[in-house]
N, C-alpha and C positions, 0 to 999 in steps of 0.2 A: 643535605637537602632531603634525601629519602630515608634517613635513619629512623624517623618517627612514622614512616608509612606502614600502616597495618591494614590489611583487608580481611574482612570476614568472608572466608571462602564459601562457607555453607550458605550464607545469605546471598552471595553472588550466584551460586548454583540455583538456589530457589527462585531468584529473580529472572533467570533465563527463560523459564516457562512463561512467565508473564510477558516478557519482551517478545517471545516467539508468537504468542497470541496476538500481540499488537501488530507485528509485522504481517502476520497472516491476514489481519483485518485490513491493513493498507492494501495488500495485493487483491483482496476481494473487492474493495471499493474501486480500484483501478480497473479490474476486469468488468465490473458492472458499468462503469462509465464508458469503457471501450465498446461493450456490447450495445449500449444505448446509442452510441454514435454510429456504429455500423447499421443498426436498425433504422435510425432516423435518416441516414444518408441513403439507405435503400428505399425507403418510403418516399422521401421528398427529393427525387433526383432532379438535377438542374436540367431544364429543357432547352437551354440556350437562350439567345436573345429572341424575343418576340417583337417583331416590328410590324 
């Protein structure tokens, strides 16, 4: 099954940098969304029921 399995190790190592930048971008987007949610919940606090 794996006798014809060959991997280009140099290409794999080169792609790690690109994958790292992609993961960093994901974490930056998550941090921006979390910051926006904290800011919005701080600005628009729930005042409770107004009757």
